[in-house]
TIVEXFI-172749 format. One record per residue (C-alpha): residue in three letters; x, y, z; residue number from 0. Coordinates in nm, 4 decimals, decimal comma. Each point is the difference from the previous one (the first is absolute). Layout:
TIVEXFI-172749
PT  nudo        xx        yy        zz  nulum
PT   ala         X         Y         Z    NUM
...
END
This chain:
TIVEXFI-172749
PT  nudo        xx        yy        zz  nulum
PT   unk   16,9699   -8,2858   25,3664      0
PT   unk    0,2850   -0,2568   -0,0196      1
PT   unk   -0,2359   -0,2534   -0,1575      2
PT   unk   -0,0987    0,2498   -0,2733      3
PT   unk    0,3679    0,0780   -0,0678      4
PT   unk    0,0701   -0,3741   -0,0396      5
PT   unk   -0,2965   -0,0337   -0,2389      6
PT   unk    0,1166    0,2911   -0,2144      7
PT   unk    0,3599   -0,1280   -0,0025      8
PT   unk   -0,1148   -0,3451   -0,1160      9
PT   unk   -0,1779    0,1653   -0,2963     10
PT   unk    0,3039    0,2029   -0,1084     11
PT   unk    0,2023   -0,1371   -0,2904     12
PT   unk    0,3774    0,0248    0,0529     13
PT   unk    0,2103   -0,1522   -0,2781     14
PT   unk    0,3515   -0,0968    0,1086     15
PT   unk    0,3281    0,0416   -0,1856     16
PT   unk    0,1051   -0,2538   -0,2634     17
PT   unk    0,2969    0,0306   -0,2338     18
PT   unk    0,0515    0,3771    0,0330     19
PT   unk   -0,3413    0,0725   -0,1472     20
PT   unk   -0,0908    0,2695    0,2515     21
PT   unk   -0,1616    0,2206   -0,2692     22
PT   unk   -0,2423   -0,2812   -0,0875     23
PT   unk   -0,0741   -0,0701    0,3669     24
PT   unk   -0,0433    0,3705    0,0683     25
PT   unk   -0,2663    0,0385   -0,2698     26
PT   unk   -0,1824   -0,3178    0,1060     27
PT   unk    0,0021    0,1212    0,3600     28
PT   unk   -0,1421    0,3327   -0,1129     29
PT   unk   -0,2871   -0,1801   -0,1804     30
PT   unk   -0,0359   -0,2391    0,2961     31
PT   unk    0,0101   -0,3181   -0,2049     32
PT   unk    0,2334   -0,1858   -0,2375     33
PT   unk   -0,1185    0,1981   -0,3033     34
PT   unk    0,3290   -0,0304   -0,1894     35
PT   unk    0,2577   -0,2720   -0,0553     36
PT   unk    0,3605    0,0089   -0,1156     37
PT   unk   -0,1276   -0,0784   -0,3506     38
PT   unk   -0,2227    0,3092    0,0069     39
PT   unk    0,2883    0,2227    0,1077     40
PT   unk    0,2340   -0,1547   -0,2574     41
PT   unk   -0,2635    0,0690   -0,2674     42
PT   unk   -0,0258    0,3615    0,1211     43
PT   unk    0,3778    0,0406   -0,0396     44
PT   unk   -0,0309   -0,1143   -0,3626     45
PT   unk   -0,2935    0,2329   -0,0644     46
PT   unk    0,2004    0,2902    0,1410     47
PT   unk    0,3066   -0,1020   -0,1965     48
PT   unk   -0,2046    0,0030   -0,3216     49
PT   unk   -0,1376    0,3503    0,0552     50
PT   unk    0,1081    0,2577   -0,2592     51
PT   unk    0,3217    0,1679    0,1088     52
PT   unk    0,0944   -0,2770    0,2426     53
PT   unk    0,3455   -0,1532    0,0136     54
PT   unk    0,0452   -0,2912   -0,2390     55
PT   unk    0,3098   -0,1287    0,1759     56
PT   unk    0,0622   -0,3712    0,0417     57
PT   unk   -0,0805    0,0234    0,3727     58
PT   unk   -0,3459    0,1023    0,1145     59
PT   unk    0,0484    0,3272    0,1924     60
PT   unk   -0,3123   -0,0591    0,2132     61
PT   unk    0,1198   -0,3054    0,1903     62
PT   unk    0,3159   -0,1559    0,1321     63
PT   unk    0,1840   -0,2712   -0,1899     64
PT   unk   -0,0167   -0,2107    0,3147     65
PT   unk   -0,3805   -0,0082    0,0222     66
PT   unk   -0,2291    0,2328    0,1838     67
PT   unk    0,1197    0,3463    0,0927     68
PT   unk   -0,2518    0,1765   -0,2231     69
PT   unk    0,0298    0,3755   -0,0447     70
PT   unk   -0,2590    0,2639    0,0840     71
PT   unk   -0,1286    0,0102   -0,3572     72
PT   unk   -0,1323   -0,3549    0,0383     73
PT   unk   -0,1809    0,0932    0,3215     74
PT   unk   -0,1561    0,3072   -0,1595     75
PT   unk   -0,0963   -0,2018   -0,3112     76
PT   unk   -0,1730   -0,2659    0,2141     77
PT   unk   -0,1893    0,2625    0,1975     78
PT   unk   -0,1061    0,1956   -0,3101     79
PT   unk   -0,1337   -0,3165   -0,1624     80
PT   unk   -0,2279   -0,0289    0,3041     81
PT   unk   -0,1460    0,3484    0,0207     82
PT   unk    0,2584    0,1519    0,2324     83
PT   unk    0,2514    0,2786   -0,0435     84
PT   unk    0,3159    0,0910    0,1878     85
PT   unk    0,1644    0,3288    0,0650     86
PT   unk    0,3404    0,0498    0,1554     87
PT   unk   -0,0107    0,1732    0,3348     88
PT   unk    0,2105    0,3185   -0,0021     89
PT   unk    0,2570   -0,0540    0,2781     90
PT   unk    0,0278    0,3761    0,0526     91
PT   unk   -0,3545    0,0064    0,1403     92
PT   unk   -0,1311   -0,1078    0,3371     93
PT   unk   -0,1375   -0,3549    0,0059     94
PT   unk   -0,3079    0,1348    0,1804     95
PT   unk   -0,1075    0,1343   -0,3403     96
PT   unk   -0,0687   -0,3573   -0,1174     97
PT   unk   -0,3757   -0,0595    0,0255     98
PT   unk    0,0000   -0,3352    0,1752     99
PT   unk   -0,3771   -0,0402   -0,0223    100
PT   unk   -0,0396    0,0433   -0,3758    101
PT   unk    0,2929   -0,2141   -0,1134    102
PT   unk   -0,0172   -0,3622   -0,1112    103
PT   unk    0,3369   -0,0465    0,1691    104
PT   unk    0,3663    0,0943   -0,0077    105
PT   unk    0,2886   -0,1755   -0,1737    106
PT   unk    0,3265    0,0434    0,1896    107
PT   unk    0,3492   -0,0523   -0,1367    108
PT   unk    0,3264   -0,0126    0,1897    109
PT   unk    0,3445   -0,0584   -0,1354    110
PT   unk    0,3297   -0,0469    0,1803    111
PT   unk    0,3437   -0,0040   -0,1577    112
PT   unk    0,2340   -0,2778    0,0967    113
PT   unk    0,3571   -0,0505   -0,1149    114
PT   unk   -0,0849   -0,2032   -0,3090    115
PT   unk   -0,3762    0,0354   -0,0470    116
PT   unk   -0,3041    0,2110    0,0715    117
PT   unk   -0,2728   -0,1551    0,2148    118
PT   unk   -0,3407    0,1230   -0,1121    119
PT   unk   -0,3316   -0,0831    0,1609    120
PT   unk   -0,3664    0,0734   -0,0744    121
PT   unk   -0,2661    0,0042    0,2717    122
PT   unk   -0,3458    0,1536    0,0313    123
PT   unk   -0,2212    0,1692    0,2540    124
PT   unk   -0,3777   -0,0464   -0,0104    125
PT   unk   -0,2909    0,1019    0,2183    126
PT   unk   -0,2283   -0,2885    0,0929    127
PT   unk   -0,2838    0,0818    0,2353    128
PT   unk    0,1213    0,2671    0,2383    129
PT   unk    0,3670   -0,1037    0,0009    130
PT   unk    0,2878    0,0408   -0,2412    131
PT   unk    0,2189   -0,3011   -0,0772    132
PT   unk    0,3542   -0,0074   -0,1319    133
PT   unk    0,0380   -0,3047   -0,2240    134
PT   unk    0,3623   -0,1050   -0,0225    135
PT   unk    0,0359   -0,3333   -0,1793    136
PT   unk    0,3351   -0,0636    0,1695    137
PT   unk   -0,1576    0,0264    0,3455    138
PT   unk   -0,2063   -0,2701    0,1675    139
PT   unk   -0,2189    0,2538    0,1791    140
PT   unk   -0,1925    0,3025   -0,1131    141
PT   unk    0,0655    0,3343    0,1622    142
PT   unk   -0,3245    0,1634    0,1097    143
PT   unk   -0,0550    0,3722    0,0416    144
PT   unk   -0,3157    0,1081    0,1797    145
PT   unk    0,0178    0,3737   -0,0642    146
PT   unk    0,0930    0,2365   -0,2822    147
PT   unk    0,2720    0,1518    0,2209    148
PT   unk    0,1732   -0,3384    0,0304    149
PT   unk   -0,0305   -0,0514   -0,3769    150
PT   unk    0,1540    0,3435   -0,0602    151
PT   unk    0,2895   -0,0808    0,2354    152
PT   unk    0,0623   -0,3217   -0,1943    153
PT   unk   -0,0243    0,1796   -0,3363    154
PT   unk    0,2439    0,2649    0,1224    155
PT   unk    0,2534   -0,2800    0,0557    156
PT   unk   -0,0507   -0,1137   -0,3620    157
PT   unk    0,0172    0,3559   -0,1325    158
PT   unk    0,3152    0,0719    0,1995    159
PT   unk    0,1670   -0,3224   -0,1124    160
PT   unk    0,2766    0,0963   -0,2426    161
PT   unk   -0,1562   -0,1944   -0,2862    162
PT   unk   -0,3550   -0,0448    0,1301    163
PT   unk   -0,2926    0,0687   -0,2338    164
PT   unk   -0,3759    0,0155    0,0473    165
PT   unk   -0,2596   -0,0556   -0,2725    166
PT   unk   -0,3582    0,1002    0,0779    167
PT   unk   -0,2540   -0,2332   -0,1640    168
PT   unk   -0,3524    0,1186   -0,0866    169
PT   unk   -0,2920   -0,1312   -0,1974    170
PT   unk   -0,0069    0,1580   -0,3449    171
PT   unk   -0,2790    0,2578   -0,0099    172
PT   unk   -0,2376   -0,0665   -0,2870    173
END
């Protein structure tokens, strides 16, 4: 059993944090390979900015001035361009209502207020084989959940977080 776990873990792609680009790393971890680069995400911010009705301000509203820190619209745009759709999880509902077997994965967002700034972070949860893995680009190690009950406990902590959000990702039905 331990040998099989080691084999599966060696096949799992876990992109680590660089330059506050957790949204980029989150999406790559969800796809399980380096599908997107910073240039792709920067291009997506421009595409979004040029959409009818979008802000034409000097600053691009979809990314930070300091590099990285992309907003949720960029994540959704990247997923939609690749046959996936997202829907916000309604925090008033029980997390057990999320169908863990039919989803492509979950995008998780947490945000904490500090005195001068807001720390935001994107992570994802994906089922690979029979286990669920929490991909956090700022962590060296993956968190593994071997049962839906453990996943639900974890998701309850995200849901109950003051500014925690859950996006459910599915393949677009044709």
